[in-house]
N, C-alpha and C positions, 0 to 999 in steps of 0.2 A: 400536473405532477410539477414540482420545483426541486430544482437540480442546483445544487452548491458547487461550486467550482475555487478550489487551490491555485494560486497563480505564481509564479517568479515577478516580486516587483523592484529588484535588485539584486542582480546573483553575484557582480563585482566581478571578480578575475575567475569566479568557480562556474556561472555562470554565464556565457557570454550572452548578449541580446536580449538579456530577463525586462519587461516592457511591462509584467501585468499592474494589476489597480487593487489588487488586493483581494479579498473572496467577493466571488460573482455569484451571482444566483440568475435562472431564466426559469422558463417555463419549458416544459416540455407535451408535446401533443402524442397521445401511445395511438390514436388513431393513424396519425397522418404521418408520424416520424420527423415534425418539423418542430422549430426551436421558436421562443418569441421572450419578447420581454427582461434581457439581458440588461442585471442591473448590478451595480456596488452594494454590496450587503455591510460589507466592513471594510475600514482602513486600517489592515492589519499586513504585514512588513515580510514578505517571503513565507505566506500560508502554503507551505507546499504537503500538508498531509490535514485533514482535515477528518473530524469523526462526529458522528450522531448517535445518539443513545438510543437503545433500541427502543422508548416510548415516543421516540422522534421531539422531545422537548427540550434537549439538551445540545447546544453547536460546539466541538471544541477543536481549537487548531491551533498552529503550531508559527512560531514564526524561529526561519531555519535562519541563523546568522552565523557568519562565518571565521569572523575575528574578535567576539562576547560571544559571555553564554546568552543562549536563542531564550525563547517564551513558552508559555502555555497560556491559551486566553480560553475562559470560558463565557461563554451566551447562555441563553434561557430563548428560543424559538418561540413566538408568540403565533395567535391562530391563522394569522397569514403567510409565516413561513420567514416573515423578518427576526432579524435576529437583535436581540438586547446582550447588549457587552455586560458583564459580570464581574469579570476579574480578572490579572493577568499575574502570573507570576514569573521568576527563572525557572531554567531548566537546567541551569548549573550544568549544562553540558553546548559543547559546540557544536555546529549543525546540527540539530535537532533536526531528525528527518520521520517521526514516527508518532504517532501517539497514539493509546486504547483506554479504555475504562471499563470499571466494574460499578457497581450501588455506590459506592464509598471513597472511591479510588479513581485515583490518573496515574498512568507511565507511559512515562517517555523515551523513547531511546535517541542518544547522540551521535552521530557517527562519526567525527573526525575523533574523540577524545574516549571513544567506546565506553560511556556510560549509561545508565537506566535509572531515572529519578521516579521517587513514587513521592505522590501530592493525595492526600484527602482533600475530598469535596461532598457538596450537599448541592444537589442542582448544580447551578452555574457554576457556583464559589468554588473557587479552588484555593485549596492554603498552601503556606509556604509547604518546600517539599521536608517532608519525614528522614527522606532516607538517600543519598544516593552512592550506585554502588557503580566502581569501575574496574572492566575486564581488564584482563593482560592478558597477550597473546600476540602470534605473528604468524606469519604464510608465507609461502615459496616465492609469490610474486612479490619480488622488493618494491615495488612501484605502488601499488595499490594495500598490500599487507603489511606493513611496515610496525602497526600497531595493531589493537581489538577495533573494530568500525561497528560498532553495534547499530543495526538496518533499521530491527524491525520488531515491535515488541507484541503479543498475541496472549490474549487469553484462550484459555481450552474453553470446550463450550459448558464443561460443569460448570467452570468457574475456580477451578481450585486450583490450575496451572498455571504459570507466564512460561512462555518462551520468548527467547532474546537470538534474531538470528544475527549472529556476530562472520560478518563477511571477512575481518581482517585475521581472522583466529582458525576456518573453515569448520566451524562448529555452531551448532543451538544449546544454548544456553538455558538448562532448565530450571523452575524453579517451582516452590509449593507455594503458594499463599497462604500466610497464617495470618489470620488479623487483618488481611489485608496488604501485610508489609511480604514480598518476594525475598526466598529465604532460599539462597543457590545452592542443588543439591549434586551438581555434575553437566557434563558438557554432553552434546549427542553430536561425534564426530563425523565427518564427511568427509570431500576426498581432496587431498591436498593440491591447492590450489582454484579449485573449485570457486568460493567465494560465496557462500548462503544470503541471498537478498530479501526473501518475501516465502512467508509459511500463508497457507490457508487450509483452516479444517471443511467436513463435510459437515453437512447439517444436520447427518441423521446417521451416518454410520462411524467408525472409529478407524476414520481415515486421516490422510491428512499429505497437502503437496509441498515442497520445497523446489523453488526457483532461484538457480547460480546463475550468479553474474558473467564471475572473469572466466572458468570454462562453462560455457552454457550448457545446461542439464536440467530435466526436472526428478528428481527425487519422489516416487511414492513411496509412503509409511503406512504400515498400521499401529493406532494410538492405544494405549492402554491405560487405562482411566484411574486403575487402582493404582499403577507405579509411575505415572508420567509420563512413562517411555516412548521415544517412537523408534520403529525395528521395519530398516526398508527392505522393501518389497520389489523394487523396480527402479531402475537409471533407466533416465530415456534422455538419450546424446541430443542433441540440437545441433546440427550441423547444417545452421541456415544461410549460411554466409559464408564460403570458404574462403576469400578473398580476404576478409577482414578476420579469420577464424572465430568470429562471434566475441569477440573481446569487448566488454564493456557493454554487451549488445541488450539483455534482456532487462525487464522492468516490473512490471506489473505481473500479477499472478491473481486471478479469478473464476469463482465457481455458478455456471448457472445455475438459477433457482431451482432447477428439475435434480441436479446436481451429476446430471447425464454429460453434460460438455462442461470442460476445464480449456480456460484460454490465457496466453502470456500476451506480453507487451513486446516487442525486438527492435530496439531504435537502430543496430546494425543495417539493417533489411527496409527499416521505416513497414514493417508489416507487424499484423496479431496473427497470433498463431493458435488453432482450434484442437482439442482431442476430446475423442468421446472417451467418456467413465463406462471401463466394464463394473461387472458385480461386484470384483474384489479392488475397485481402486486405479487395475490398470489404465494404462491410455495408450490411445493406438493416434496417430496423427490421420486427423481429419481434411482440414483445409487452410489455408493461407489468405488473408484478407491485405492488399496492396495494394494501396493508390496512391497521388501525388503530394501525398500531406508524406509531411516529416516531422520523425521523432515521437512516436506514440509512447509519451509517457505513462496512461494511465487510461483506466479504459471499466468500464462498468455494464454487468448488463442491466436492466430495468427488472424491477418487482416481478411486474405478469410477464417477464421473462421475453417479451415479444423487438425486443432491443436492445443491441450493443452500441454503447454512445462511446467513443473515443476521443481522448484527449490530446492532442497533435502539439507539443510544446514548440515549435522550430516552426510551423505557418502555421502558428495562430490561433486555430480552430477546435469547435467542438463537431464532429460529424459522427451520424446515426445510422446504423447500417438493419434494416431487418431481419428476423428469423423466422425460418417457417416451422409447422409441427413438427418436425423430424429435426429441428434442432441444426439446421443448414443456414449460415448467416449469410446474408445476401453481399456480393461482392461488388453492386455499383451503391452508393451512397443513399440514401432517401434525400438527408438535409446538411446542411454546413453554417456554421452558425462563426462567426470573426470572433474569437477572446482571446487577448493578446498572452503569451507566455503560461497557457494554461496546463498542471503539473498533478491534479488532484480531483476527482467526481464525487460526487457524492449525490446517489440517486435513490 
């Protein structure tokens, strides 16, 4: 199995200690849980988010730049999994931190200036932006919510709706995709000061979960595919680190292929927290994985559901953990691979 890894190459004053080498790749053995053949796949600056199309034929990466507009890059993926660069376009936003695609379009969210950019694409060929939306809004956290901060763009499972988590405005921006162009219909409000960061949909049920960063909690939503509305069902507070209050802690949220296990990475305590998912989407705390590694920025479940792989940004490592048939994750790592400043994983 090939794994692609996004790294911070030069974070400047925003990401201290960044020393990554662009887009990296390695092999992963799902029998043993071991890594091998680490290679540099593309020389991209600060590729902090990667996206692979469902057919596996095209990979997209962004360049998260802090003092000038970021970039989005398109690649074809050949039969060996190697990347062939096809295009680069401006994201028209500062600190572009997330992107996603549909069959013919790419959507990129930029954090510092709260923008969503839409580009047409054909395969790995990205065209100049068709539209750029700039959001307005603030929150009660004066240090982190002085303006809108678009942190993630997610397309609904049916491809009709686009959601943008706005950490700065405590809301999820709802858009309808009309011929691929997002039309902003309204906002789904969250608790003041919570800072919604990332959202994940269930693969087969009308459910979604949002992890919040500033006041760390997870909100379970029911999803109405007809209206696009997200209706809150449960709020689970994450009192994981009383000393730090969890401020700035949560990062990634991922759903296991079974749909019965949800995980988040939590940076203040350097842990990955796992929750069992009930029939109606309700979450129950299951376990917490904590090692000597620091700053689990991202993690992923392998497609076969047998492994959890975590990217530890500040100890420069990928680490694998086995998953049992009853969906319990091993507390002891199976394998470790040194990778400089890893912040995003594709399995």
